[in-house]
C-alpha positions in Angstrom: -25.7 164.8 112.4 -25.2 163.7 116.0 -25.8 166.0 119.0 -22.7 167.0 120.9 -22.5 166.6 124.7 -20.7 169.6 126.2 -19.5 169.1 129.8 -17.5 171.2 132.2 -13.7 170.7 132.1 -13.2 169.1 135.5 -10.8 166.4 136.5 -13.7 163.9 136.9 -15.1 164.8 133.5 -11.7 164.4 131.8 -11.5 160.9 133.3 -14.9 160.2 131.9 -13.9 161.5 128.5 -10.9 159.3 128.5 -13.0 156.2 129.3 -15.5 157.1 126.5 -12.6 157.6 124.1 -10.9 154.4 125.0 -14.1 152.5 124.5 -14.6 154.1 121.0 -11.0 153.2 120.1 -11.9 149.6 120.8 -15.0 149.9 118.6 -17.3 149.8 121.7 -19.4 152.9 121.5 -21.6 154.0 124.4 -25.1 155.3 123.9 -25.5 159.1 124.5 -28.1 158.3 127.2 -25.6 156.2 129.1 -22.9 158.8 128.8 -25.4 161.3 130.3 -25.9 158.9 133.2 -22.2 158.6 133.7 -22.0 162.4 133.8 -24.6 162.4 136.6 -22.3 160.0 138.5 -19.3 162.2 137.8 -21.3 165.3 139.1 -22.4 163.4 142.3 -26.1 163.5 141.2 -26.3 159.7 141.6 -23.9 157.0 142.8 -22.2 154.4 140.7 -24.1 151.7 142.6 -27.4 153.4 141.6 -26.4 153.4 137.9 -25.2 149.8 138.2 -28.5 148.7 139.6 -30.4 150.6 136.8 -28.3 148.8 134.2 -28.9 145.4 135.8 -32.7 146.1 135.9 -32.7 147.2 132.3 -30.8 144.2 131.0 -32.0 141.5 133.3 -33.8 138.6 131.6 
């Protein structure tokens, strides 16, 4: 059974939920760890640029 992620019901988090749902509809599932990082961006704990750079570093060849 997969672990649920519970987030506060804010405008920003509803937008995030919509993005995750849209991706799932298209059969493009996001990893739980990545969703948690998106929540940090939504909460202002990190910038989207910081997350973008982390993704680039992680997947650079």
